C-alpha positions as CSV (number, residue, x, y, z in Angstrom):
1,M,-15.1,10.3,6.5
2,A,-12.8,7.4,5.7
3,H,-11.1,7.2,2.3
4,L,-9.8,4.3,0.3
5,I,-6.1,4.9,-0.6
6,Y,-4.0,3.1,-3.1
7,S,-0.5,3.3,-1.5
8,M,2.6,1.8,-3.0
9,L,6.4,2.3,-3.6
10,T,7.3,2.4,-7.4
11,S,10.3,2.8,-9.7
12,L,10.3,6.0,-11.7
13,D,9.3,3.9,-14.7
14,G,6.2,2.6,-12.9
15,Y,7.1,-0.8,-11.5
16,V,6.5,-2.2,-8.1
17,E,8.7,-5.1,-8.6
18,D,11.5,-5.8,-11.3
19,A,11.4,-8.4,-13.9
20,D,13.0,-10.8,-11.4
21,G,10.2,-10.0,-8.7
22,G,12.6,-8.0,-6.6
23,F,12.1,-4.7,-5.0
24,A,15.1,-4.1,-2.9
25,W,15.8,-0.9,-4.9
26,A,12.7,0.5,-3.2
27,T,13.9,0.4,0.3
28,P,13.4,3.8,1.7
29,S,15.7,5.9,3.9
30,E,14.8,6.6,7.3
31,E,13.6,10.1,6.2
32,V,11.3,8.6,3.5
33,H,10.1,5.8,6.0
34,A,9.2,8.4,8.6
35,Y,7.2,10.3,6.0
36,A,5.3,7.0,5.1
37,N,4.8,6.4,8.8
38,D,3.2,9.9,9.2
39,I,0.8,9.5,6.0
40,G,0.0,6.0,7.1
41,A,-1.1,7.2,10.6
42,S,-4.7,7.8,9.3
43,V,-5.1,4.1,8.3
44,G,-7.0,1.7,10.2
45,T,-7.4,-1.1,7.8
46,Y,-5.2,-2.6,5.0
47,L,-6.7,-4.6,2.0
48,Y,-4.1,-6.9,0.3
49,G,-3.9,-9.7,-2.2
50,R,-2.2,-12.9,-0.9
51,R,1.4,-11.9,-2.2
52,M,1.5,-8.4,-0.9
53,Y,0.1,-9.8,2.5
54,E,3.0,-12.2,2.5
55,T,5.5,-9.4,1.9
56,M,4.0,-7.3,4.6
57,L,4.1,-10.2,7.2
58,F,7.7,-9.1,8.1
59,W,6.1,-6.4,10.2
60,E,4.2,-8.7,12.5
61,T,7.6,-9.9,14.0
62,A,9.9,-6.9,13.1
63,H,10.1,-5.8,16.7
64,E,12.0,-9.1,17.4
65,V,14.7,-8.1,14.7
66,P,18.0,-7.2,16.6
67,G,18.9,-3.6,15.9
68,I,15.9,-2.5,14.0
69,G,15.4,1.2,13.9
70,A,13.1,3.4,15.8
71,V,11.4,4.5,12.5
72,E,10.7,0.9,11.5
73,L,9.5,-0.1,15.1
74,A,6.8,2.6,14.8
75,W,5.7,1.3,11.5
76,A,5.6,-2.3,12.9
77,R,3.4,-1.2,16.0
78,S,1.0,0.8,13.6
79,W,0.9,-2.3,11.1
80,R,0.3,-4.7,13.8
81,A,-2.5,-2.6,15.4
82,A,-4.3,-2.2,12.0
83,E,-7.1,-4.6,10.7
84,K,-5.9,-6.5,7.7
85,V,-8.1,-8.1,5.0
86,V,-6.5,-10.5,2.7
87,F,-8.3,-11.4,-0.7
88,S,-7.3,-14.8,-1.6
89,T,-8.6,-18.0,-2.9
90,T,-5.5,-20.0,-1.8
91,L,-4.2,-18.7,1.5
92,A,-4.7,-21.5,4.0
93,A,-3.3,-19.9,7.2
94,L,-3.0,-16.4,8.6
95,R,0.1,-15.6,10.4
96,S,-0.9,-12.1,11.7
97,E,-3.2,-10.7,14.4
98,R,-6.3,-8.7,13.4
99,T,-6.3,-10.4,10.0
100,R,-9.2,-12.2,8.1
101,V,-9.4,-13.7,4.6
102,E,-12.1,-12.8,2.0
103,R,-12.3,-15.4,-0.8
104,S,-13.5,-12.9,-3.5
105,F,-13.3,-9.1,-4.0
106,D,-16.8,-7.8,-3.6
107,P,-16.7,-3.9,-4.6
108,D,-20.1,-3.4,-2.7
109,A,-18.6,-5.0,0.5
110,V,-15.3,-2.8,0.3
111,R,-17.4,0.3,-0.4
112,A,-19.6,-0.4,2.8
113,W,-16.2,-1.1,4.8
114,V,-14.9,2.2,3.8
115,A,-18.2,4.1,4.5
116,A,-18.4,2.5,8.0
117,A,-14.8,3.1,8.8
118,D,-13.7,5.8,11.3
119,R,-10.1,5.6,9.8
120,D,-9.0,5.5,6.3
121,V,-8.5,2.2,4.4
122,A,-5.5,1.5,2.3
123,I,-5.1,-1.0,-0.6
124,A,-1.7,-2.1,-1.7
125,G,-0.8,-4.3,-4.6
126,P,-1.5,-3.5,-8.3
127,E,-4.0,-6.5,-9.0
128,I,-6.2,-5.8,-6.0
129,A,-6.0,-2.2,-6.5
130,A,-6.9,-2.5,-10.3
131,R,-10.2,-4.1,-9.1
132,A,-10.9,-1.2,-6.7
133,I,-10.1,1.3,-9.5
134,A,-12.4,-0.4,-12.0
135,A,-15.0,-0.3,-9.4
136,G,-14.5,3.5,-8.8
137,L,-13.6,2.8,-5.2
138,V,-10.2,4.7,-4.9
139,D,-10.2,8.1,-3.4
140,E,-6.5,8.9,-3.2
141,L,-3.1,7.7,-4.4
142,H,-0.1,7.8,-2.2
143,V,2.8,7.0,-4.4
144,I,6.5,7.1,-3.3
145,V,8.8,7.0,-6.4
146,A,12.3,5.5,-6.1
147,P,15.0,7.1,-7.9
148,V,15.7,4.0,-10.1
149,V,14.5,2.9,-13.6
150,V,14.1,-1.0,-13.6
151,G,12.9,-1.4,-17.1
152,G,10.3,-4.1,-16.6
153,G,8.3,-6.1,-14.1
154,K,5.0,-5.7,-12.3
155,R,3.3,-2.3,-13.1
156,L,2.0,0.0,-10.5
157,F,-1.0,0.3,-12.8
158,P,-2.2,-2.6,-14.9
159,A,-3.2,-2.1,-18.3
160,G,-6.8,-0.6,-18.4
161,S,-6.4,1.4,-15.3
162,R,-7.9,5.0,-15.6
163,L,-7.9,7.6,-13.1
164,D,-8.2,11.5,-13.4
165,L,-6.1,13.1,-10.7
166,R,-5.5,16.2,-8.8
167,L,-2.1,16.8,-7.0
168,V,-2.6,17.2,-3.3
169,E,1.2,17.1,-2.2
170,Q,4.5,16.4,-3.4
171,R,7.7,16.2,-1.6
172,G,11.3,15.4,-2.5
173,F,13.9,13.7,-0.1
174,A,17.5,14.0,0.0
175,D,18.1,10.4,-1.2
176,G,16.2,11.3,-4.5
177,F,12.8,9.6,-3.5
178,V,9.8,11.8,-4.2
179,A,6.4,11.2,-2.5
180,L,3.2,12.2,-4.6
181,R,-0.3,12.4,-3.1
182,Y,-3.2,12.7,-5.5
183,A,-6.9,13.0,-5.0
184,V,-9.1,11.0,-7.4
185,R,-11.4,13.4,-9.3
186,G,-15.0,12.5,-8.9
187,G,-13.9,10.0,-6.3
């Protein structure tokens, strides 16, 4: 059975981007990236809002970047092979294969997609994830915490988010990043 997984990189103080909209501080080492590749191997579909989709578009052409590493190339292959659904009222053109736009977030439709999926579905981006959390759709969290405090910006969990969690896995890395996997209780 497929799960809906909220998956993000965050600062130690819970931000996915800083007050200036940056997230270069979240660039993982090769070891952390390889781990993310491993846990992402179960994902067959990604759900994004427009801004997260535009950020992730790098992976559509990453294989053309001179000198890109093997770990990054593996992620790019996996990302390009996955289905992508972008929830947006403003996105005019798609710039990636295997991608479609949905003009509104329909929890019943998402629930049906996950139920029919043969591989996990990942959701990324705090606004779209907040809708899934509010609808009781999220089964797991995969959070990679960067060893940095940024002091403000866009929060991993917007105000009003509530989840009761059970720790499934924790792993520390030499560069100070920490990976946390949680199951949602009752999810």
